[in-house]
N, C-alpha and C positions, 0 to 999 in steps of 0.2 A: 472728658467732654460732656457739656450740658447737652440736653435733649434739643435737637434741632432737625428742622426739614429744609433740604434743598430742592428748590424748584428750577427746572430748565425748560425752555420753550413753552411757557404757560402764558395765556392771556391774562390780562389785568383782572378780568372777573373771575377767572379759576384762582388766580393768586389772591384776591381779597377773600373769597371764600374759605381757602386754606389757611390763611392767616387768621380769619376770625375763629376757625374751629381750633386751631393750634393755641391762639392766645387764651383761649378758654381753659386750656390744659396746661397753660405755662410753658409751652414748646415755642422756641424761636424759629422763625423762618428766614429763609433767605433765598431770594430771586437771583440766581447767578446770572451775571452779565455776560454777553457773548465774549467780551475782552477776556474773561477767566477760563475760557474753554482750552486754553493750552495748558492749563495746570491740571494737577490730579485731583481726583475727587476729594481725597484727604486734605489737600491743600486748600481747596474751595471750602470744606466743612470747617476748617480751622479759622477762617476769617469771618468777621461778622459783616463787614461791608464789601460791596463790589470795589475790587482794586484793579485797576488798569493793568494790564499786562501785554505781551506780544499778541495774544489772542489766536485765532486760527480762523481758516476758511470753512471749517466744518459747520454746516447747519442742518440739524436734524429736523424732520417734519412730524415727529410726535412730541408730546410733553413727557417729562420724566420727574419723578419725585423720588428723593433719596432720604430715607429715615436714618438719622445718626444718633445713636445712644438712647433710643426710646426703649422704656420698659415694655414688657410683653402687655401689660394693661393699657397703657397709652396707645400702643400700636393697634391693638384691637378697637379701642374707643374711637381713635382717629379714622380707621378703616370704615368702621361703622357709620361714623358721622359723614364721610365722604359719600358712601353709597346712598345714605339717607337723603342726602342734599343734592344727588345727582351731579357730583362735581366729577368731570371727566377728565382722567389723567392717563395718557396712553401707557406709561410704564412706572411701575414702584418697585422700588428696590431697597434694601437695607445696607448700610455702610458695613463693611466687614474688613478684617486685616487684609485680605487679598484685593478687594477692589478699591480700597483706599489709594493704592498706588496706580490705579488705572487713569488713563485721560478720559475726557468726556466722551470722545468718539468711540473708545474702547468699551465704555460701559454702555452706550448705545448698541454697539455691534453685539455685544453679550446679551443684551436684552431681547433685540431682535431674533437671535439665534434660539434662545430660550422660548420665545413666543412661537416661533416656528415649530420647535420640537414638541411643544404642548398643544398646539391647536391644529 
Protein backbone atom coordinates (compact mmCIF):
# COMPACT_ATOMS: atom_id res chain seq x y z
CA UNK A 1 0.00 0.00 0.00
CA UNK A 2 1.25 3.44 -0.85
CA UNK A 3 1.45 6.10 1.83
CA UNK A 4 -1.99 7.49 2.59
CA UNK A 5 -3.77 9.54 5.23
CA UNK A 6 -7.41 8.89 6.06
CA UNK A 7 -9.40 11.75 7.54
CA UNK A 8 -12.66 11.38 9.46
CA UNK A 9 -14.91 14.18 10.69
CA UNK A 10 -12.60 17.01 9.65
CA UNK A 11 -13.65 20.49 8.59
CA UNK A 12 -12.89 21.59 5.05
CA UNK A 13 -10.24 23.98 6.44
CA UNK A 14 -8.44 21.15 8.29
CA UNK A 15 -8.79 18.87 5.29
CA UNK A 16 -7.23 21.50 3.01
CA UNK A 17 -4.28 22.05 5.37
CA UNK A 18 -3.61 18.32 5.74
CA UNK A 19 -3.88 17.76 1.99
CA UNK A 20 -1.47 20.64 1.30
CA UNK A 21 1.11 19.31 3.77
CA UNK A 22 0.70 15.71 2.59
CA UNK A 23 0.92 16.57 -1.11
CA UNK A 24 4.28 18.24 -0.51
CA UNK A 25 5.48 14.84 0.73
CA UNK A 26 3.70 12.94 -2.05
CA UNK A 27 1.32 11.31 0.42
CA UNK A 28 -2.25 10.66 -0.73
CA UNK A 29 -5.12 11.86 1.42
CA UNK A 30 -8.67 10.63 1.57
CA UNK A 31 -11.53 12.23 3.45
CA UNK A 32 -13.80 9.34 4.40
CA UNK A 33 -17.45 9.84 3.67
CA UNK A 34 -20.01 8.99 6.37
CA UNK A 35 -21.40 6.40 3.94
CA UNK A 36 -18.14 4.47 4.40
CA UNK A 37 -18.35 4.30 8.20
CA UNK A 38 -19.88 0.82 7.97
CA UNK A 39 -16.65 -0.48 6.41
CA UNK A 40 -13.47 -1.48 8.19
CA UNK A 41 -10.56 0.95 8.41
CA UNK A 42 -8.56 -1.35 6.12
CA UNK A 43 -11.29 -1.37 3.47
CA UNK A 44 -11.49 2.42 3.53
CA UNK A 45 -7.70 2.67 3.24
CA UNK A 46 -7.66 0.45 0.14
CA UNK A 47 -10.02 2.62 -1.88
CA UNK A 48 -9.06 5.99 -3.31
CA UNK A 49 -12.50 7.48 -3.73
CA UNK A 50 -15.46 7.64 -1.39
CA UNK A 51 -17.71 4.74 -2.32
CA UNK A 52 -21.30 4.58 -1.20
CA UNK A 53 -22.20 1.73 1.08
CA UNK A 54 -24.83 0.99 3.68
CA UNK A 55 -23.26 3.50 6.06
CA UNK A 56 -24.04 3.76 9.74
CA UNK A 57 -25.73 6.09 12.18
CA UNK A 58 -22.42 6.51 14.03
CA UNK A 59 -21.51 10.19 14.28
CA UNK A 60 -18.32 10.95 16.24
CA UNK A 61 -17.69 14.34 17.76
CA UNK A 62 -13.91 14.43 17.24
CA UNK A 63 -11.78 14.35 14.15
CA UNK A 64 -9.53 11.38 13.39
CA UNK A 65 -6.49 10.96 11.16
CA UNK A 66 -5.24 7.46 10.33
CA UNK A 67 -1.76 7.24 8.81
CA UNK A 68 -1.42 4.27 6.47
CA UNK A 69 1.98 2.96 5.40
CA UNK A 70 3.91 6.14 6.21
CA UNK A 71 7.63 5.85 6.74
CA UNK A 72 8.86 6.97 10.14
CA UNK A 73 10.54 9.98 8.50
CA UNK A 74 7.32 11.04 6.76
CA UNK A 75 5.29 10.53 9.93
CA UNK A 76 7.67 12.74 11.91
CA UNK A 77 7.64 15.44 9.19
CA UNK A 78 3.86 15.30 8.90
CA UNK A 79 3.25 15.56 12.66
CA UNK A 80 5.77 18.41 12.94
CA UNK A 81 4.07 20.32 10.10
CA UNK A 82 0.62 19.81 11.65
CA UNK A 83 1.85 21.20 14.99
CA UNK A 84 3.66 24.07 13.26
CA UNK A 85 0.53 25.05 11.32
CA UNK A 86 -1.79 24.58 14.35
CA UNK A 87 -3.88 21.92 12.61
CA UNK A 88 -6.25 20.55 15.24
CA UNK A 89 -7.08 16.86 14.85
CA UNK A 90 -8.68 15.14 17.83
CA UNK A 91 -7.18 11.69 17.37
CA UNK A 92 -4.20 10.42 15.39
CA UNK A 93 -3.60 6.73 14.71
CA UNK A 94 -1.46 4.41 12.61
CA UNK A 95 -3.05 1.67 10.52
CA UNK A 96 -1.93 -1.71 11.88
CA UNK A 97 -2.76 -5.33 11.08
CA UNK A 98 -4.97 -5.35 14.16
CA UNK A 99 -6.97 -2.16 13.65
CA UNK A 100 -7.33 -2.66 9.88
CA UNK A 101 -10.22 -5.02 10.67
CA UNK A 102 -11.93 -2.55 13.01
CA UNK A 103 -15.00 -0.52 12.14
CA UNK A 104 -14.78 3.24 12.32
CA UNK A 105 -16.83 3.23 15.54
CA UNK A 106 -14.48 0.67 17.12
CA UNK A 107 -11.44 2.77 16.17
CA UNK A 108 -13.05 5.81 17.80
CA UNK A 109 -13.93 3.81 20.94
CA UNK A 110 -10.33 2.60 21.18
CA UNK A 111 -8.95 6.12 20.70
CA UNK A 112 -11.28 7.47 23.40
CA UNK A 113 -10.21 4.75 25.83
CA UNK A 114 -6.52 5.38 25.08
CA UNK A 115 -7.07 9.10 25.61
CA UNK A 116 -8.74 8.51 28.99
CA UNK A 117 -5.94 6.19 30.12
CA UNK A 118 -3.16 8.62 29.18
CA UNK A 119 -4.71 11.93 30.28
